[in-house]
N, C-alpha and C positions, 0 to 999 in steps of 0.2 A: 504575524505582526509586521507591518511595513517598517523598514529601516528609515525611509524618507517619506514623509507624508505627501500625498498627492495634492496638487492644486485643486481647490474646491470652487465650484462655480455656482452662482445663485440661479435657481430655477423658479420661474414665476408660479408654476403649478406642477410640482413633482408627482402628482397623482396621474398625470396625463402623459401619454407617450404617442409619438407619431412614427409611422413606418419609415420615413426617410431618416429620422434621427437614429432609430434602432439599427438600420442598415449601416449607417456611417460609423456607429460605435463598433459594430461587429467587424467591419472592414479594418478599423483602426487597431482593434485587438489582434486580428489576424496578422496585421502588418508588424506587430511587436512580438508575436508568439508563434506564428505559422498558421497555415490554412487549416480549416476544420475538415477532418476526414469523414464526417458524417454528412448525409444529405440534409437539406433544410427540413424535410419532413421528419427524419430521424431525430434531428436536434430539437425540434418542437415537441416531439413525443417525450424526450428525456426531460425537457423543461417542465412540461405539464405533470410529469410523474414525480420529479424530485424537488422542484422549486416551489414549495409550499410553506405556509406558516412563517417561521422565522427566516426562511429562504425565499419568501415571495418576491417576485420581480427579478430574481437572479437568472442567469443564463449559464449553461455549461458549454465550454468549448473543448472539443476533443481533437488533439493535434499530435502529429509526429515530430513537431518542433520546427523552429525557424530555420535550422541548418539543413533540414531534409525536405521541407515543403514551404519555402518562403514565398511571400507575395512579391517581394523584391529584395535585393541585397542592400539593405539600408544600414544605418548605424547600429540598430539592434542586432542585426545579423553579424556585424563585425564584433560587437561586444560579446556576443555568444560564442563566436569563434575564439576570441581571446580567452574567455573563461574555460572553454574546452581545452585549450593548450595549457592553461594554468593547472587544471585538474590532472592532466596527463603528467605534467612536470612534478606535481606532488606525488603521483604514483611512482614515477621513476626515482624520486628522491627518497621514498620510503619502501622501495621495492622488496627488500628483504623481509621486513616485518609484515607487509601486506601479503606476500606469498606464503609466509608462515601461517598467517591467519586463515588463508584460504585452504591450506593443506589440513590444518587442525579441524576446521569446520567440516571439510569434506570427509575426513576420517571418521568424525563423530557421526555424520549422517550415514556413512557406509555401514558402520558397526550397528547403528540402530536398525537399518534395513535388514541386515543379516539376522539380528535377533528376531525381527518381526517375521522373517521368512521361515524360521525354524518351525518344524512341525510340532504341534501340541496334540496330545492324545486325551480324549475324553470318553467316558463310559456312555454307551448308546445301545439302542435296541437293534441297530444294524451296524455292519462293519466287519471287523476281524474277530472271530470267536476267541474269548478269553477263557481257556480251560479251568483256570484257578477259581472261576466264579460259578462253575456248573453245579457245585453242591447246593446252591441256593434254589435250584429248580424244585418246585413243589413244596419247599420249606419256607420261603419268604415271598413277599409280593414284588421283590426286585426283579424286573424283566431285562435289566441292562446287562446282558451276557456278552456284549461285544465291545471292542475298542474302535473308536473312529478318529481318524487323523484330521486335524484342522491345520490348514496352511493359510497364513495371512497373505493378502494380495499387496505386493509392494508398489503397485502402479496406481493405487487409488488415492493419490495426493495431488493437490494443486495449491500453489502459493502465490499470493499477491504481495508485492513490496510497494508501499506507498510512502513517498518522500515529500515532506514538507519543504517547499521551495519559496516560502515567503521571504520578504526582505530582511527579517531579523536573522536569517540563516546566512547572510552575506559574509559574516566573519568566519564561517566554517564551511563554506561551499565545497571545498575539496574534500574535507573530512566526511561530509554527508555522502558525496558521490562515491567515495571509496567504500564506505560502509554498505551502500547498496550494491556495489560491484562485488565485494567479498561474498555477500550472501548469494548473489546471482551466479557467481563462478562455482560456489560449492554445490548449489542446487543443480547446475548444469552437469557437474561431474558425476552426479548419481542419477541423472535423467528424470528429475522431477520437473514437470511443466510449471512454469512460473511467468509472471508478468511484472514489469517494473514501471511505475508511473509516478510522476511528481505532480504537485498541485500548488496553485497559488490563486489569488483573486486580484483582478485588475478591473477597476470600475465595477460594473455589475456582473462581470464574467468570472466564473471559476474555471481556470484553465487546467485541464488534465493532459499532461504531456507524457505520451507513451514512448518509452525507450526501447522496450522489447515486449513481445507478446508471448503467450504461453508456449507455443510450439516453435518459436524461433530458434535458430542454431546458436551455439556458443559465441560465434563471432559478433552477434548483436549486443553482447554484454558491454562491449567497448563504448557503445552509445550512451551508457550511463554517465560517462565523463562529460557529456553535454549538459549536465545539471547546472543550472544557474538560478540564483535567488533574486526574486523581485516581488513587488506587490504585497498584498496582505493574505489572509488565510481563513477560509470557512471550513474548518476541519470536519464538522458534522456533515456538511454537504458532500465533501470529497469522500468521506468514509461511506456514506449512504450510496453514492453512485458506484463506488468500487465493490462493496459487498453484494449489491444487487446483481451486478454482472457476473460475480462468482457463482451465484446460484444457478446460472445456466450451464455450468460445467458439470460433466458426468461423474467426476471423481467423488467418492463418498466422503473424503476428508479434505477439508479446505482450511487454509491457514492465511490470515492477514497479518502482515508485519508493518506497523506504522512508525516511521522515524520522524519525530516532530520536535518542535522547540518548546512545547508545553504551554503555549499561550495562543489559543485561537482568537483571532481578532480581525474584524473587517468593519471599518467605519465608512459607510457608503459615500461615495463621491457623487455629488450632484452634477448632472449633465442636462443641458437644455433638451426638452422633448422626451425625457426618459422617466419611467417610473422608478422610484428609489427603493432598493431593498432595505429592510429594517437593519439598523446597526447591530453588529454581531461582536459584542465585547463582554468582558467580565464574567459574572456568574452565569448569565444566560447562555453564553457561548460554551462555557465549560459543561453546563448541564446538557446542552444539546449534543455535544460531542460524546459525552458519557452515555447518553441515551442511545445514540447510534451504535456505539461499541457494544452495549448490552443487547441491543436488537440483533446485531450480527451474531452474537453468541447464542441467542435463543433460536436462531435459524441454523445452528449447527456449525458456524464458522469460528474457529479458534482465533483469538486476536491477541497479539503481543505488541505492547507499546514500548519503543526504544526512545529514550530521552537523551538529548545531547545539548540542552539549553542551560540557562542559568539556574543555580541551585535553588533560588527562591521560588521557582516555578514547580519544583518537585511535588509539593502537596496537591497542586492542580492535576498533574499527571497521574498521581496515585488515585485521585478521585475518578479520573477518566477510565483508567485501565485496571484498577484493583490490584490483585496479586500478580497478574501477568504483566509486569512492568519492569523495565531495566534502565538503570541510570549508567550511561557509559561516560566514564571520566577519562579513560585512556584507551586508545585504539588497540593497544597490545593485548588487552583483555577482551576485546570485542567478540572474537570467535568462541571463546569459552562461554560467555554469557548467552549468546544467541544459540549456541550449540546445545546447552542444557535444555532450553525450552523446546527446540525442534526435536531433540532426541526424545523428550517426554511425549511429544505429539506422535512421532513416528512409531514409538514402541507402544502407543495406546494406553499409557498410564493414566 
């Protein structure tokens, strides 16, 4: 939900778009958020695949951010630099409690992986002979005379962290950045590949800002401090685009963690020469986001919703995420809440 409403312009025919206007809008969005790292053909394929129904006429912009791939160093670039410094100052000012959270979450993950890697033994028709069961030969139909060791693979996990960067997060930008950083640092410490992306909507573009990719080194975690809130948010579209990319990963177990403000909302801004996406507010926005979360789960992706917004939005968050939902009131308890969920996933409960 946008903190400041955008200026709205009257369009004589919002059902019609022209190529020049589309290009100008794309250029302006890139000027504010950074260049698109997809080719025009790849971007068009993404649009055709995801921007349907309630997201018709939307566009997805995939970027590494204005600080890393700017069109030019304009005011938006400088504002992003300023927020980056503010986020780092918040980190330094709360260094002790943040490092403690990282250590606690790292320890939780390490213990869960140790438990997972321990050998389990099951009865089998092959393996190591179990003399104590030999008396059953010829007397019962039980043919499982052997013990077989089962070892869980600790490398079969991939995690996506999706950060809502809409304007309503402006009052807690540093806190959201730190939450993403804590999870990323802990996952890096145990070698679990993960990606961190933020999302917001500006005009008809949903911007997906990639801070780090799955196989990046730990040093890329610092880029999460580039988190900056602006625009509105189409949560369902961002979730759909994220989990679809996760399906291409080879890991058997995939986890999506979504940190949001609990209020998906995008009131389409009219621009001359552009087709206008349907408004994305209220009940239909909540239902769409909940549908995409359920869809991800049916495809085998575990989804955890972490909420840091206003208390009155909690019921909507519960409808979206069901039982796998956490309301974070105090960052000091953050690692425990996230750790419980991740431990449960890693141990296969």
